[in-house]
C-alpha positions, 0 to 999 in steps of 0.5 A: 403683370405683362412682363411676368406673362411674357417671361413665362411664355418665353421659348414656349410654342403658343401656336399649333397649326393644324391641317394643310394649307390649301391653294385658293381658287383664283377667279380673276385673270392677269388682265384683271390685275392690269386693269385694276379691281373695282370694289363693290358695296361698302368697301369704299365707305368711311365710317366713324364711331359715334357712341353706339355704332359705326356710321357712314360719313357720307349718308349717316347710315348705321353699320350694325344698327343693334343696341349694345347689351348691358352685359357687354358694356360691363365687360368693357370700358364702355363710356357712359 
């Protein structure tokens, strides 16, 4: 099935960019880059998936803390 789809899309433009590309505002200096950047918050945390949510391996806190709706479970191959 994938092969048929890829053959049908061969040579077709499937991505149409729009708008202009704007430069980002730099909120750091060259000195900041030399000294290193310290990440704050959950950027340095390690999470593991356990049946219903991502959990922080260090303290066990759930990342999302929401129940997955049955409708979403049916749309995916969610394990029973």
